[in-house]
mmCIF file of the C-alpha atoms, coordinates in Angstrom:
data_MODEL
# 
_entry.id   MODEL 
# 
loop_
_atom_site.group_PDB 
_atom_site.id 
_atom_site.type_symbol 
_atom_site.label_atom_id 
_atom_site.label_alt_id 
_atom_site.label_comp_id 
_atom_site.label_asym_id 
_atom_site.label_entity_id 
_atom_site.label_seq_id 
_atom_site.pdbx_PDB_ins_code 
_atom_site.Cartn_x 
_atom_site.Cartn_y 
_atom_site.Cartn_z 
_atom_site.occupancy 
_atom_site.B_iso_or_equiv 
_atom_site.pdbx_formal_charge 
_atom_site.auth_seq_id 
_atom_site.auth_comp_id 
_atom_site.auth_asym_id 
_atom_site.auth_atom_id 
_atom_site.pdbx_PDB_model_num 
ATOM 1   C CA . MET A 1 1   ? -3.270  -2.060  20.549  1.00 0.00 ? 1   MET A CA 1 
ATOM 2   C CA . ASN A 1 2   ? 0.165   -1.947  22.138  1.00 0.00 ? 2   ASN A CA 1 
ATOM 3   C CA . GLU A 1 3   ? 2.434   0.856   20.850  1.00 0.00 ? 3   GLU A CA 1 
ATOM 4   C CA . GLN A 1 4   ? 5.149   -1.703  20.000  1.00 0.00 ? 4   GLN A CA 1 
ATOM 5   C CA . ASN A 1 5   ? 2.733   -3.667  17.800  1.00 0.00 ? 5   ASN A CA 1 
ATOM 6   C CA . VAL A 1 6   ? 1.726   -0.614  15.736  1.00 0.00 ? 6   VAL A CA 1 
ATOM 7   C CA . THR A 1 7   ? 3.579   -0.810  12.433  1.00 0.00 ? 7   THR A CA 1 
ATOM 8   C CA . TRP A 1 8   ? 4.516   2.015   10.124  1.00 0.00 ? 8   TRP A CA 1 
ATOM 9   C CA . HIS A 1 9   ? 1.869   0.837   7.676   1.00 0.00 ? 9   HIS A CA 1 
ATOM 10  C CA . THR A 1 10  ? -0.864  0.949   10.343  1.00 0.00 ? 10  THR A CA 1 
ATOM 11  C CA . ARG A 1 11  ? 0.113   4.480   11.366  1.00 0.00 ? 11  ARG A CA 1 
ATOM 12  C CA . HIS A 1 12  ? 0.215   5.556   7.719   1.00 0.00 ? 12  HIS A CA 1 
ATOM 13  C CA . LYS A 1 13  ? -3.232  4.118   6.928   1.00 0.00 ? 13  LYS A CA 1 
ATOM 14  C CA . SER A 1 14  ? -4.742  5.897   9.917   1.00 0.00 ? 14  SER A CA 1 
ATOM 15  C CA . SER A 1 15  ? -3.318  9.226   8.714   1.00 0.00 ? 15  SER A CA 1 
ATOM 16  C CA . LEU A 1 16  ? -4.945  9.080   5.253   1.00 0.00 ? 16  LEU A CA 1 
ATOM 17  C CA . THR A 1 17  ? -7.393  11.781  4.258   1.00 0.00 ? 17  THR A CA 1 
ATOM 18  C CA . ARG A 1 18  ? -10.891 10.938  3.072   1.00 0.00 ? 18  ARG A CA 1 
ATOM 19  C CA . GLY A 1 19  ? -9.870  11.696  -0.531  1.00 0.00 ? 19  GLY A CA 1 
ATOM 20  C CA . GLU A 1 20  ? -6.835  9.405   -0.332  1.00 0.00 ? 20  GLU A CA 1 
ATOM 21  C CA . ARG A 1 21  ? -8.933  6.578   1.066   1.00 0.00 ? 21  ARG A CA 1 
ATOM 22  C CA . ALA A 1 22  ? -11.530 7.152   -1.682  1.00 0.00 ? 22  ALA A CA 1 
ATOM 23  C CA . ALA A 1 23  ? -8.828  7.055   -4.390  1.00 0.00 ? 23  ALA A CA 1 
ATOM 24  C CA . ASP A 1 24  ? -7.500  3.772   -3.005  1.00 0.00 ? 24  ASP A CA 1 
ATOM 25  C CA . TYR A 1 25  ? -11.001 2.293   -2.808  1.00 0.00 ? 25  TYR A CA 1 
ATOM 26  C CA . LEU A 1 26  ? -11.848 3.320   -6.376  1.00 0.00 ? 26  LEU A CA 1 
ATOM 27  C CA . ARG A 1 27  ? -8.485  2.107   -7.702  1.00 0.00 ? 27  ARG A CA 1 
ATOM 28  C CA . ASN A 1 28  ? -9.004  -1.270  -6.049  1.00 0.00 ? 28  ASN A CA 1 
ATOM 29  C CA . GLY A 1 29  ? -12.531 -1.470  -7.440  1.00 0.00 ? 29  GLY A CA 1 
ATOM 30  C CA . MET A 1 30  ? -11.727 -0.368  -10.991 1.00 0.00 ? 30  MET A CA 1 
ATOM 31  C CA . GLY A 1 31  ? -8.755  -2.700  -11.149 1.00 0.00 ? 31  GLY A CA 1 
ATOM 32  C CA . SER A 1 32  ? -10.788 -5.822  -10.505 1.00 0.00 ? 32  SER A CA 1 
ATOM 33  C CA . TRP A 1 33  ? -12.408 -8.484  -12.670 1.00 0.00 ? 33  TRP A CA 1 
ATOM 34  C CA . PRO A 1 34  ? -15.869 -7.918  -11.150 1.00 0.00 ? 34  PRO A CA 1 
ATOM 35  C CA . PHE A 1 35  ? -15.707 -4.286  -12.315 1.00 0.00 ? 35  PHE A CA 1 
ATOM 36  C CA . VAL A 1 36  ? -14.645 -5.298  -15.829 1.00 0.00 ? 36  VAL A CA 1 
ATOM 37  C CA . GLY A 1 37  ? -17.346 -7.960  -16.020 1.00 0.00 ? 37  GLY A CA 1 
ATOM 38  C CA . GLY A 1 38  ? -20.002 -5.607  -14.674 1.00 0.00 ? 38  GLY A CA 1 
ATOM 39  C CA . PHE A 1 39  ? -18.960 -2.890  -17.078 1.00 0.00 ? 39  PHE A CA 1 
ATOM 40  C CA . ILE A 1 40  ? -19.147 -5.225  -20.082 1.00 0.00 ? 40  ILE A CA 1 
ATOM 41  C CA . LEU A 1 41  ? -22.560 -6.417  -18.896 1.00 0.00 ? 41  LEU A CA 1 
ATOM 42  C CA . PHE A 1 42  ? -23.746 -2.804  -18.555 1.00 0.00 ? 42  PHE A CA 1 
ATOM 43  C CA . MET A 1 43  ? -22.637 -1.954  -22.104 1.00 0.00 ? 43  MET A CA 1 
ATOM 44  C CA . VAL A 1 44  ? -24.284 -5.090  -23.539 1.00 0.00 ? 44  VAL A CA 1 
ATOM 45  C CA . LEU A 1 45  ? -27.533 -4.264  -21.694 1.00 0.00 ? 45  LEU A CA 1 
ATOM 46  C CA . TRP A 1 46  ? -27.374 -0.647  -22.896 1.00 0.00 ? 46  TRP A CA 1 
ATOM 47  C CA . ALA A 1 47  ? -26.950 -1.745  -26.504 1.00 0.00 ? 47  ALA A CA 1 
ATOM 48  C CA . THR A 1 48  ? -29.623 -4.446  -26.212 1.00 0.00 ? 48  THR A CA 1 
ATOM 49  C CA . VAL A 1 49  ? -32.209 -2.127  -24.665 1.00 0.00 ? 49  VAL A CA 1 
ATOM 50  C CA . ASN A 1 50  ? -31.543 0.675   -27.122 1.00 0.00 ? 50  ASN A CA 1 
ATOM 51  C CA . THR A 1 51  ? -31.393 -1.571  -30.185 1.00 0.00 ? 51  THR A CA 1 
ATOM 52  C CA . PHE A 1 52  ? -34.085 -4.181  -29.620 1.00 0.00 ? 52  PHE A CA 1 
ATOM 53  C CA . ALA A 1 53  ? -36.223 -3.605  -26.527 1.00 0.00 ? 53  ALA A CA 1 
ATOM 54  C CA . MET A 1 54  ? -36.958 0.059   -27.155 1.00 0.00 ? 54  MET A CA 1 
ATOM 55  C CA . ALA A 1 55  ? -36.253 0.193   -30.865 1.00 0.00 ? 55  ALA A CA 1 
ATOM 56  C CA . SER A 1 56  ? -38.906 2.803   -31.580 1.00 0.00 ? 56  SER A CA 1 
ATOM 57  C CA . ARG A 1 57  ? -38.384 4.860   -28.387 1.00 0.00 ? 57  ARG A CA 1 
ATOM 58  C CA . ALA A 1 58  ? -34.655 4.377   -27.704 1.00 0.00 ? 58  ALA A CA 1 
ATOM 59  C CA . TRP A 1 59  ? -33.081 7.189   -25.691 1.00 0.00 ? 59  TRP A CA 1 
ATOM 60  C CA . ASP A 1 60  ? -29.699 6.439   -27.292 1.00 0.00 ? 60  ASP A CA 1 
ATOM 61  C CA . PRO A 1 61  ? -30.119 4.750   -30.681 1.00 0.00 ? 61  PRO A CA 1 
ATOM 62  C CA . TYR A 1 62  ? -27.219 3.226   -32.591 1.00 0.00 ? 62  TYR A CA 1 
ATOM 63  C CA . PRO A 1 63  ? -24.334 4.467   -32.776 1.00 0.00 ? 63  PRO A CA 1 
ATOM 64  C CA . TYR A 1 64  ? -24.897 5.076   -29.020 1.00 0.00 ? 64  TYR A CA 1 
ATOM 65  C CA . ILE A 1 65  ? -23.592 8.634   -28.810 1.00 0.00 ? 65  ILE A CA 1 
ATOM 66  C CA . LEU A 1 66  ? -24.747 9.073   -25.200 1.00 0.00 ? 66  LEU A CA 1 
ATOM 67  C CA . LEU A 1 67  ? -22.964 5.849   -24.196 1.00 0.00 ? 67  LEU A CA 1 
ATOM 68  C CA . ASN A 1 68  ? -19.800 7.101   -25.918 1.00 0.00 ? 68  ASN A CA 1 
ATOM 69  C CA . LEU A 1 69  ? -20.071 10.370  -23.990 1.00 0.00 ? 69  LEU A CA 1 
ATOM 70  C CA . PHE A 1 70  ? -20.391 8.479   -20.684 1.00 0.00 ? 70  PHE A CA 1 
ATOM 71  C CA . LEU A 1 71  ? -17.464 6.221   -21.583 1.00 0.00 ? 71  LEU A CA 1 
ATOM 72  C CA . SER A 1 72  ? -15.306 9.247   -22.420 1.00 0.00 ? 72  SER A CA 1 
ATOM 73  C CA . MET A 1 73  ? -16.180 10.923  -19.117 1.00 0.00 ? 73  MET A CA 1 
ATOM 74  C CA . LEU A 1 74  ? -15.488 7.704   -17.242 1.00 0.00 ? 74  LEU A CA 1 
ATOM 75  C CA . ALA A 1 75  ? -12.110 7.317   -18.962 1.00 0.00 ? 75  ALA A CA 1 
ATOM 76  C CA . GLY A 1 76  ? -11.153 10.861  -17.962 1.00 0.00 ? 76  GLY A CA 1 
ATOM 77  C CA . LEU A 1 77  ? -12.141 10.270  -14.360 1.00 0.00 ? 77  LEU A CA 1 
ATOM 78  C CA . GLN A 1 78  ? -10.461 6.877   -14.241 1.00 0.00 ? 78  GLN A CA 1 
ATOM 79  C CA . GLY A 1 79  ? -7.238  8.393   -15.507 1.00 0.00 ? 79  GLY A CA 1 
ATOM 80  C CA . ALA A 1 80  ? -7.257  11.055  -12.806 1.00 0.00 ? 80  ALA A CA 1 
ATOM 81  C CA . ILE A 1 81  ? -8.169  8.587   -10.055 1.00 0.00 ? 81  ILE A CA 1 
ATOM 82  C CA . LEU A 1 82  ? -5.490  6.134   -11.146 1.00 0.00 ? 82  LEU A CA 1 
ATOM 83  C CA . LEU A 1 83  ? -2.889  8.912   -11.249 1.00 0.00 ? 83  LEU A CA 1 
ATOM 84  C CA . ILE A 1 84  ? -3.835  10.003  -7.723  1.00 0.00 ? 84  ILE A CA 1 
ATOM 85  C CA . ALA A 1 85  ? -3.586  6.414   -6.497  1.00 0.00 ? 85  ALA A CA 1 
ATOM 86  C CA . ALA A 1 86  ? -0.271  5.862   -8.315  1.00 0.00 ? 86  ALA A CA 1 
ATOM 87  C CA . LYS A 1 87  ? 1.140   9.024   -6.757  1.00 0.00 ? 87  LYS A CA 1 
ATOM 88  C CA . ARG A 1 88  ? 0.113   7.752   -3.346  1.00 0.00 ? 88  ARG A CA 1 
ATOM 89  C CA . GLN A 1 89  ? 1.680   4.358   -4.020  1.00 0.00 ? 89  GLN A CA 1 
ATOM 90  C CA . ASP A 1 90  ? 4.932   6.102   -5.006  1.00 0.00 ? 90  ASP A CA 1 
ATOM 91  C CA . ALA A 1 91  ? 4.880   8.027   -1.726  1.00 0.00 ? 91  ALA A CA 1 
ATOM 92  C CA . ILE A 1 92  ? 4.241   4.803   0.203   1.00 0.00 ? 92  ILE A CA 1 
ATOM 93  C CA . ALA A 1 93  ? 7.064   2.995   -1.610  1.00 0.00 ? 93  ALA A CA 1 
ATOM 94  C CA . SER A 1 94  ? 9.421   5.889   -0.912  1.00 0.00 ? 94  SER A CA 1 
ATOM 95  C CA . ALA A 1 95  ? 8.508   5.982   2.773   1.00 0.00 ? 95  ALA A CA 1 
ATOM 96  C CA . MET A 1 96  ? 8.909   2.208   3.052   1.00 0.00 ? 96  MET A CA 1 
ATOM 97  C CA . ALA A 1 97  ? 12.306  2.378   1.347   1.00 0.00 ? 97  ALA A CA 1 
ATOM 98  C CA . GLN A 1 98  ? 13.402  5.072   3.811   1.00 0.00 ? 98  GLN A CA 1 
ATOM 99  C CA . HIS A 1 99  ? 12.098  2.965   6.701   1.00 0.00 ? 99  HIS A CA 1 
ATOM 100 C CA . ASP A 1 100 ? 14.025  -0.064  5.387   1.00 0.00 ? 100 ASP A CA 1 
ATOM 101 C CA . TYR A 1 101 ? 17.171  2.041   5.024   1.00 0.00 ? 101 TYR A CA 1 
ATOM 102 C CA . ASP A 1 102 ? 16.838  3.366   8.585   1.00 0.00 ? 102 ASP A CA 1 
ATOM 103 C CA . THR A 1 103 ? 16.316  -0.179  9.880   1.00 0.00 ? 103 THR A CA 1 
ATOM 104 C CA . ASP A 1 104 ? 19.334  -1.431  7.927   1.00 0.00 ? 104 ASP A CA 1 
ATOM 105 C CA . MET A 1 105 ? 21.534  1.375   9.275   1.00 0.00 ? 105 MET A CA 1 
ATOM 106 C CA . GLU A 1 106 ? 20.417  0.633   12.840  1.00 0.00 ? 106 GLU A CA 1 
ATOM 107 C CA . ALA A 1 107 ? 21.138  -3.066  12.336  1.00 0.00 ? 107 ALA A CA 1 
ATOM 108 C CA . LYS A 1 108 ? 24.530  -2.219  10.851  1.00 0.00 ? 108 LYS A CA 1 
ATOM 109 C CA . SER A 1 109 ? 25.526  -0.194  13.917  1.00 0.00 ? 109 SER A CA 1 
ATOM 110 C CA . GLU A 1 110 ? 24.356  -3.001  16.218  1.00 0.00 ? 110 GLU A CA 1 
ATOM 111 C CA . ILE A 1 111 ? 26.325  -5.554  14.201  1.00 0.00 ? 111 ILE A CA 1 
ATOM 112 C CA . GLU A 1 112 ? 29.426  -3.349  14.359  1.00 0.00 ? 112 GLU A CA 1 
ATOM 113 C CA . GLU A 1 113 ? 29.020  -3.065  18.138  1.00 0.00 ? 113 GLU A CA 1 
ATOM 114 C CA . LEU A 1 114 ? 28.627  -6.840  18.472  1.00 0.00 ? 114 LEU A CA 1 
ATOM 115 C CA . THR A 1 115 ? 31.700  -7.353  16.271  1.00 0.00 ? 115 THR A CA 1 
ATOM 116 C CA . LYS A 1 116 ? 33.755  -5.091  18.564  1.00 0.00 ? 116 LYS A CA 1 
ATOM 117 C CA . ILE A 1 117 ? 32.536  -7.032  21.604  1.00 0.00 ? 117 ILE A CA 1 
ATOM 118 C CA . ASN A 1 118 ? 33.440  -10.290 19.855  1.00 0.00 ? 118 ASN A CA 1 
ATOM 119 C CA . GLU A 1 119 ? 36.935  -8.981  19.062  1.00 0.00 ? 119 GLU A CA 1 
ATOM 120 C CA . GLN A 1 120 ? 37.395  -7.958  22.710  1.00 0.00 ? 120 GLN A CA 1 
ATOM 121 C CA . GLN A 1 121 ? 36.294  -11.408 23.843  1.00 0.00 ? 121 GLN A CA 1 
ATOM 122 C CA . LEU A 1 122 ? 38.784  -13.019 21.456  1.00 0.00 ? 122 LEU A CA 1 
ATOM 123 C CA . LEU A 1 123 ? 41.587  -10.856 22.862  1.00 0.00 ? 123 LEU A CA 1 
ATOM 124 C CA . ILE A 1 124 ? 40.624  -11.837 26.400  1.00 0.00 ? 124 ILE A CA 1 
ATOM 125 C CA . LEU A 1 125 ? 40.525  -15.525 25.423  1.00 0.00 ? 125 LEU A CA 1 
ATOM 126 C CA . ARG A 1 126 ? 43.987  -15.297 23.846  1.00 0.00 ? 126 ARG A CA 1 
ATOM 127 C CA . GLU A 1 127 ? 45.342  -13.615 26.966  1.00 0.00 ? 127 GLU A CA 1 
ATOM 128 C CA . LEU A 1 128 ? 43.780  -16.316 29.130  1.00 0.00 ? 128 LEU A CA 1 
ATOM 129 C CA . GLN A 1 129 ? 45.281  -19.026 26.916  1.00 0.00 ? 129 GLN A CA 1 
ATOM 130 C CA . SER A 1 130 ? 48.727  -17.481 27.129  1.00 0.00 ? 130 SER A CA 1 
ATOM 131 C CA . LEU A 1 131 ? 48.369  -17.180 30.945  1.00 0.00 ? 131 LEU A CA 1 
ATOM 132 C CA . ALA A 1 132 ? 47.215  -20.807 31.157  1.00 0.00 ? 132 ALA A CA 1 
ATOM 133 C CA . LYS A 1 133 ? 50.224  -21.926 29.137  1.00 0.00 ? 133 LYS A CA 1 
ATOM 134 C CA . GLY A 1 134 ? 52.496  -19.894 31.401  1.00 0.00 ? 134 GLY A CA 1 
ATOM 135 C CA . ILE A 1 135 ? 50.985  -21.442 34.536  1.00 0.00 ? 135 ILE A CA 1 
ATOM 136 C CA . GLY A 1 136 ? 51.247  -24.921 33.044  1.00 0.00 ? 136 GLY A CA 1 
ATOM 137 C CA . ARG A 1 137 ? 55.043  -24.528 32.592  1.00 0.00 ? 137 ARG A CA 1 
ATOM 138 C CA . VAL A 1 138 ? 55.692  -23.629 36.150  1.00 0.00 ? 138 VAL A CA 1 
# 
């Protein structure tokens, strides 16, 4: 890929650590409808198996204490993973804002330079007009 075509975002993504990539992957997975649907299906299957299918030999009979333990552990992990991902998103937003500011400042200086050139051209045109009027009188 040409160096000019490499964006800030591409360079940033290539500099991520394995843990940062994992946090992003998990955040994207846990924040999706397939995850929610799969999780609801898992809980329904857990309850069905432990209530009806294995009623006499259930490993986690009602009130599903083992399932509650797993859900509590999952909630703790999800919280930490989401905080890591949110912290990364804040860093990305901050870096992008700085990049936008730098770009805006560069554009501002270029616009100011072009404005000065335009003013010089206007002065030259006015001088040429006054010279043309002077030549036309003679």
